C-alpha positions in Angstrom: 182.6 -94.6 -29.4 181.6 -96.9 -32.4 182.3 -97.8 -35.9 179.3 -98.8 -38.3 179.0 -99.8 -42.1 175.7 -99.5 -43.8 174.5 -101.0 -47.4 172.6 -99.9 -50.5 172.5 -96.7 -52.1 174.2 -93.4 -50.1 175.8 -96.2 -47.6 179.3 -95.6 -45.9 181.8 -96.2 -43.1 179.9 -93.9 -40.2 181.5 -93.2 -36.4 179.5 -92.1 -33.4 181.2 -90.9 -31.0 178.0 -89.9 -28.9 177.4 -93.2 -28.3 174.8 -93.3 -31.5 172.7 -90.1 -30.4 174.5 -89.2 -34.4 176.4 -90.4 -36.6 178.7 -89.3 -39.1 180.0 -90.7 -43.0 183.5 -90.9 -43.1 184.5 -93.2 -46.2 183.8 -95.6 -48.8 180.5 -93.0 -49.2 178.2 -94.3 -52.4 177.9 -91.2 -53.9 178.2 -89.2 -56.2 179.3 -85.6 -56.6 178.4 -83.6 -59.7 178.3 -80.2 -58.5 179.3 -78.1 -55.0 176.5 -75.8 -54.7 177.8 -74.3 -51.9 181.0 -74.0 -49.5 180.9 -71.0 -46.2 184.5 -71.2 -44.1 184.7 -70.5 -40.5 184.8 -66.9 -39.3 188.1 -68.2 -37.5 189.2 -70.3 -40.7 192.8 -69.3 -39.8 192.5 -70.5 -36.5 190.1 -73.5 -37.3 190.4 -74.3 -41.0 186.4 -75.8 -40.7 185.2 -75.4 -44.1 181.5 -76.5 -45.2 180.1 -77.5 -48.9 177.1 -78.7 -50.3 177.3 -80.9 -52.9 174.5 -82.3 -55.5 175.1 -85.8 -57.6 171.4 -87.2 -57.6 170.9 -86.0 -53.3 172.5 -83.3 -51.7 175.3 -83.6 -48.9 176.4 -81.2 -46.4 180.1 -81.9 -45.7 182.3 -80.8 -42.9 186.3 -80.2 -43.2 188.1 -79.4 -40.1 191.7 -79.2 -41.9 191.9 -76.4 -44.7 189.7 -79.6 -46.8 192.4 -82.4 -46.7 189.6 -84.6 -45.3 185.8 -84.5 -45.2 182.9 -86.1 -43.9 179.4 -86.0 -44.2 177.2 -84.3 -41.4 174.2 -83.8 -43.2 172.2 -85.7 -46.8 168.8 -85.0 -48.5 168.2 -89.0 -47.7 166.9 -87.6 -44.5 163.3 -87.7 -44.5 162.4 -84.3 -43.6 164.9 -83.0 -46.5 164.3 -82.5 -49.8 167.2 -80.9 -50.8 169.8 -78.2 -49.4 170.9 -74.9 -51.6 172.8 -72.7 -49.0 175.3 -72.7 -46.3 176.3 -70.2 -43.6 177.9 -69.7 -40.4 177.3 -67.0 -37.7 179.3 -65.0 -37.4 180.3 -65.9 -33.3 181.5 -68.6 -34.8 183.8 -70.0 -32.9 184.9 -72.5 -29.8 182.1 -74.3 -28.5 179.7 -71.5 -30.0 179.1 -72.4 -32.4 176.1 -72.1 -34.8 175.6 -73.8 -38.5 172.5 -72.4 -40.8 171.0 -74.5 -43.8 168.9 -73.4 -46.6 166.6 -76.0 -48.5 163.2 -77.4 -49.1 161.0 -79.3 -46.7 158.3 -81.7 -47.5 158.0 -79.0 -50.7 158.5 -76.0 -49.0 161.5 -73.7 -48.9 162.7 -74.0 -45.0 165.9 -73.5 -42.6 167.4 -75.6 -40.6 170.0 -74.9 -37.5 172.5 -76.3 -35.4 174.6 -75.1 -32.6 177.1 -77.7 -32.7 179.2 -77.2 -35.9 176.6 -79.6 -37.6 176.9 -82.5 -35.7 172.3 -82.1 -34.7 170.2 -80.3 -36.6 167.1 -78.8 -34.9 163.8 -79.5 -36.9 163.3 -77.4 -40.5 161.7 -73.4 -40.3 159.1 -73.2 -43.0 160.4 -69.5 -44.4 156.2 -68.1 -44.2 154.9 -64.3 -44.8 153.6 -63.0 -41.3 151.3 -60.5 -43.5 150.1 -63.6 -46.3 150.8 -66.5 -44.4 152.1 -68.1 -47.4 155.9 -69.8 -48.2 158.0 -67.3 -49.4 161.4 -69.0 -51.9 164.8 -68.3 -49.9 166.6 -67.1 -53.6 169.8 -65.1 -51.2 170.7 -64.7 -47.6 173.1 -63.4 -45.4 173.4 -64.5 -41.9 174.4 -61.4 -38.6 174.5 -64.1 -36.5 173.6 -66.7 -34.6 169.8 -65.6 -34.1 169.4 -63.0 -36.4 169.2 -63.6 -40.7 168.3 -61.7 -43.2 165.8 -63.7 -46.5 165.6 -61.9 -49.8 162.8 -63.3 -52.5 160.7 -62.7 -54.6 156.4 -62.6 -55.4 156.5 -61.9 -59.2 156.1 -57.7 -58.7 158.9 -57.2 -56.1 161.8 -58.4 -54.9 161.3 -58.8 -50.6 163.5 -58.8 -48.2 163.1 -60.3 -44.8 164.4 -60.2 -41.4 164.5 -62.9 -38.8 165.7 -62.9 -35.7 164.6 -65.5 -33.9 166.9 -68.2 -36.6 164.0 -68.2 -39.2 160.6 -69.5 -36.8 159.6 -65.8 -37.5 159.6 -63.2 -39.6 159.5 -59.2 -40.0 157.0 -58.3 -42.2 159.5 -57.8 -46.2 160.5 -54.5 -47.0 160.6 -53.8 -51.2 163.6 -53.9 -52.9 163.1 -53.0 -56.8 160.2 -55.2 -58.8 162.7 -58.0 -59.9 164.0 -61.3 -58.2 167.3 -60.6 -56.2 170.8 -62.8 -56.9 172.4 -60.6 -54.5 173.0 -59.8 -50.8 175.3 -58.7 -48.3 176.2 -56.9 -44.6 178.6 -54.3 -44.2 181.7 -55.8 -42.5 180.5 -53.1 -39.8 177.2 -54.3 -39.6 176.5 -53.8 -36.3 177.7 -50.5 -35.8 176.2 -49.2 -39.6 173.2 -51.9 -40.1 173.9 -51.8 -43.4 172.6 -54.3 -45.9 173.1 -54.2 -49.6 171.0 -56.7 -52.4 171.1 -57.1 -56.4 168.8 -57.7 -58.6 169.2 -58.9 -61.7 168.7 -56.0 -63.8 171.8 -54.6 -62.3 170.2 -52.7 -59.7 171.5 -52.0 -56.2 169.4 -51.0 -53.5 170.7 -50.2 -49.6 
């Protein structure tokens, strides 16, 4: 375990508990927060008190609280080389104990991308660019829903249709999209019994809901 004080923009008092492999910014963080972009509670929040938020203030930051919001530490930031921005954070429905998968969506090197952590946000893998398997082009992440540790849906818009993509590989590869209306999508939710009924609802900017 070690502590370090850094200097310059986005500097902070930081600590590591894995011999320097990863560092969390704990306090005296030289950053601004003007907006809270997204928030995700743990599915077991009543037991573990875990929350994640994304903030903006010149840079995007991902924060984690393990005590119901009483204290926060910054665990990821858009100051890192492969991160342009963050827009969404979601946790797997299986998030518990040693199985703590966190997904973050944003942009990397100018392309929409998803990052995945298997240890509660302590380490994130390489960015996974969202790519249409038919056209080969990238698609923006307008809405999403995380099913479990490896499965997620992403809603997008190609200028003509609302599209819903499905990935069972944590965002590495996507199915051909299903069309959901002719407008951009702005909401997506899974049935509470999705494992049994496989029901997903998406809404668009014209007020239509697709099932």
